[in-house]
VEXNU-744807 format. One record per residue (C-alpha): residue in one letter; x, z, y. Coordinates in nm, 4 decimals. Each point is the difference from the previous one (the first is absolute). Layout:
<sites>
<site residuo="a" east="X" up="Z" north="Y"/>
...
</sites>
This chain:
<sites>
<site residuo="m" east="1.5133" up="-6.1844" north="-4.9950"/>
<site residuo="h" east="-0.1013" up="0.0134" north="-0.3864"/>
<site residuo="i" east="0.2441" up="0.2752" north="-0.0941"/>
<site residuo="i" east="-0.1131" up="0.2131" north="0.3010"/>
<site residuo="g" east="-0.3374" up="0.0120" north="-0.1049"/>
<site residuo="t" east="0.0885" up="0.0979" north="-0.3700"/>
<site residuo="i" east="0.1999" up="0.2511" north="0.1100"/>
<site residuo="i" east="-0.3151" up="0.1569" north="0.2286"/>
<site residuo="r" east="-0.2146" up="-0.0770" north="-0.2627"/>
<site residuo="f" east="0.2002" up="0.2786" north="-0.2219"/>
<site residuo="v" east="0.0187" up="0.2289" north="0.2713"/>
<site residuo="v" east="-0.3374" up="-0.0425" north="0.0521"/>
<site residuo="s" east="-0.0293" up="0.0644" north="-0.3249"/>
<site residuo="a" east="0.2031" up="0.3129" north="-0.0338"/>
<site residuo="l" east="-0.1725" up="0.1431" north="0.2699"/>
<site residuo="v" east="-0.3707" up="-0.0678" north="-0.2095"/>
<site residuo="l" east="0.1941" up="0.1718" north="-0.2785"/>
<site residuo="m" east="0.0656" up="0.2913" north="0.1833"/>
<site residuo="l" east="-0.3260" up="0.0428" north="0.1620"/>
<site residuo="v" east="-0.1653" up="-0.0309" north="-0.3479"/>
<site residuo="g" east="0.2537" up="0.2752" north="-0.1046"/>
<site residuo="y" east="-0.1207" up="0.2549" north="0.2827"/>
<site residuo="l" east="-0.3862" up="-0.1106" north="-0.1006"/>
<site residuo="v" east="-0.0374" up="-0.0185" north="-0.3934"/>
<site residuo="p" east="0.0796" up="0.2845" north="-0.2476"/>
<site residuo="g" east="0.2019" up="-0.0803" north="-0.2877"/>
<site residuo="f" east="0.1979" up="-0.2978" north="0.2436"/>
<site residuo="g" east="0.3222" up="0.0964" north="0.2161"/>
<site residuo="v" east="0.3122" up="-0.2639" north="0.1097"/>
<site residuo="m" east="0.2551" up="0.2761" north="0.1598"/>
<site residuo="g" east="0.1489" up="-0.1464" north="0.3141"/>
<site residuo="f" east="0.0050" up="-0.3368" north="0.1597"/>
<site residuo="w" east="0.2789" up="-0.1395" north="-0.2270"/>
<site residuo="s" east="-0.1675" up="0.1035" north="-0.3162"/>
<site residuo="a" east="-0.2956" up="-0.2090" north="0.1445"/>
<site residuo="i" east="0.1819" up="-0.3053" north="0.1138"/>
<site residuo="l" east="0.1585" up="0.0069" north="-0.3603"/>
<site residuo="a" east="-0.3814" up="0.0270" north="-0.1742"/>
<site residuo="a" east="-0.0978" up="-0.2685" north="0.2186"/>
<site residuo="i" east="0.2519" up="-0.2185" north="-0.1343"/>
<site residuo="v" east="-0.0390" up="0.0870" north="-0.3288"/>
<site residuo="i" east="-0.3760" up="-0.0116" north="-0.0039"/>
<site residuo="a" east="-0.0288" up="-0.3874" north="0.1290"/>
<site residuo="v" east="0.2922" up="-0.0508" north="-0.2907"/>
<site residuo="l" east="-0.2385" up="0.1541" north="-0.2761"/>
<site residuo="g" east="-0.2818" up="-0.1562" north="0.1432"/>
<site residuo="w" east="0.1722" up="-0.3216" north="0.0093"/>
<site residuo="a" east="0.0736" up="0.0331" north="-0.3806"/>
<site residuo="v" east="-0.3228" up="0.0556" north="-0.0463"/>
<site residuo="e" east="-0.1473" up="-0.2522" north="0.1417"/>
<site residuo="q" east="0.1982" up="-0.2450" north="-0.1377"/>
<site residuo="l" east="-0.0432" up="0.1211" north="-0.3483"/>
<site residuo="f" east="-0.3688" up="-0.0037" north="0.0151"/>
<site residuo="g" east="-0.1244" up="-0.2002" north="0.3048"/>
<site residuo="r" east="-0.0687" up="0.0650" north="0.3352"/>
<site residuo="r" east="-0.3767" up="0.1101" north="-0.1159"/>
<site residuo="i" east="0.1600" up="0.3552" north="-0.1206"/>
<site residuo="s" east="0.1950" up="0.0777" north="0.3237"/>
<site residuo="p" east="-0.0903" up="0.2088" north="0.2251"/>
<site residuo="y" east="-0.1434" up="-0.2499" north="0.2650"/>
<site residuo="g" east="-0.2000" up="-0.1500" north="-0.2743"/>
<site residuo="r" east="-0.2411" up="0.2935" north="0.1114"/>
<site residuo="g" east="-0.2575" up="0.1157" north="-0.2488"/>
<site residuo="i" east="0.0389" up="0.2708" north="-0.3186"/>
<site residuo="v" east="0.3202" up="-0.1670" north="-0.1311"/>
<site residuo="g" east="0.1712" up="-0.0040" north="0.2961"/>
<site residuo="f" east="-0.0492" up="0.3269" north="0.0854"/>
<site residuo="i" east="0.0890" up="0.1223" north="-0.3323"/>
<site residuo="s" east="0.3273" up="-0.2156" north="0.0065"/>
<site residuo="g" east="0.0860" up="0.0997" north="0.3420"/>
<site residuo="a" east="-0.0570" up="0.3815" north="-0.1596"/>
<site residuo="v" east="0.2772" up="-0.0881" north="-0.2968"/>
<site residuo="v" east="0.2343" up="-0.1560" north="0.2512"/>
<site residuo="i" east="0.0051" up="0.3249" north="0.2080"/>
<site residuo="y" east="0.0634" up="0.2475" north="-0.2735"/>
<site residuo="i" east="0.2437" up="-0.2473" north="-0.1567"/>
<site residuo="a" east="0.2107" up="-0.0074" north="0.3169"/>
<site residuo="q" east="0.0423" up="0.3733" north="0.0191"/>
<site residuo="l" east="0.2367" up="-0.0300" north="-0.2838"/>
<site residuo="f" east="0.2389" up="-0.1853" north="0.2361"/>
<site residuo="v" east="-0.0446" up="0.1260" north="0.3322"/>
<site residuo="p" east="0.1695" up="0.3469" north="-0.0023"/>
<site residuo="g" east="-0.2203" up="0.2259" north="0.2333"/>
<site residuo="m" east="-0.3435" up="-0.1916" north="-0.1129"/>
<site residuo="h" east="-0.2439" up="0.2146" north="-0.1794"/>
<site residuo="a" east="-0.3014" up="-0.1137" north="-0.1747"/>
<site residuo="s" east="-0.2770" up="0.1550" north="-0.2303"/>
<site residuo="i" east="-0.2088" up="-0.3153" north="-0.1979"/>
<site residuo="l" east="-0.2742" up="0.1687" north="0.2319"/>
<site residuo="g" east="0.1977" up="-0.0014" north="0.3189"/>
<site residuo="a" east="0.1107" up="-0.3587" north="-0.1107"/>
<site residuo="l" east="-0.3715" up="-0.0904" north="-0.0244"/>
<site residuo="l" east="-0.0871" up="0.1557" north="0.3345"/>
<site residuo="a" east="0.2853" up="-0.1616" north="0.1654"/>
<site residuo="s" east="-0.0800" up="-0.3005" north="-0.0784"/>
<site residuo="l" east="-0.3441" up="0.0297" north="0.1386"/>
<site residuo="v" east="0.0917" up="0.1404" north="0.3401"/>
<site residuo="i" east="0.3101" up="-0.2543" north="0.0029"/>
<site residuo="g" east="-0.3045" up="-0.2933" north="-0.0661"/>
<site residuo="i" east="-0.2018" up="0.1700" north="0.2999"/>
<site residuo="i" east="0.2905" up="-0.0354" north="0.2275"/>
<site residuo="d" east="0.1105" up="-0.3169" north="-0.0852"/>
<site residuo="l" east="-0.3760" up="-0.0609" north="0.1244"/>
<site residuo="f" east="0.0949" up="0.0671" north="0.3730"/>
<site residuo="v" east="0.3659" up="0.0018" north="-0.0254"/>
<site residuo="p" east="0.0710" up="-0.3568" north="-0.2359"/>
<site residuo="t" east="0.3884" up="0.0627" north="-0.1396"/>
<site residuo="n" east="-0.0107" up="-0.3581" north="-0.1305"/>
<site residuo="f" east="-0.1052" up="-0.3111" north="0.1545"/>
<site residuo="r" east="-0.1778" up="-0.1318" north="-0.2336"/>
<site residuo="g" east="-0.1746" up="-0.3878" north="0.0020"/>
<site residuo="r" east="0.2988" up="-0.0738" north="0.1646"/>
<site residuo="n" east="0.2137" up="-0.3223" north="-0.1098"/>
<site residuo="a" east="0.3595" up="-0.0543" north="0.0452"/>
<site residuo="d" east="-0.0413" up="-0.2169" north="0.3075"/>
<site residuo="g" east="-0.2269" up="0.2951" north="0.1681"/>
<site residuo="t" east="-0.3414" up="-0.1200" north="-0.0638"/>
</sites>
């Protein structure tokens, strides 16, 4: 069941990225498969940032540092994803909108241990 949850999380993340692409000027993802790839790249880059600097700097650490690190991850992700573009302002706005959407449609199960508790 773990792999299905991961797949669903990436699909939801891709849909959120596509929605943000329509809402935010200076940010865009062309097509569903580009959005899936962007979701994977953003997850990997976010994990790398977390490993280097700790959980406090991750977007899930909240606060201004998490917001800025999320924008940097989004901006860097465009270098690896064909069909994705983000200006600096677009990455900042996308990070803000994704954070707001994540409050209502969480794309990560925070606070859960490996055993599901």
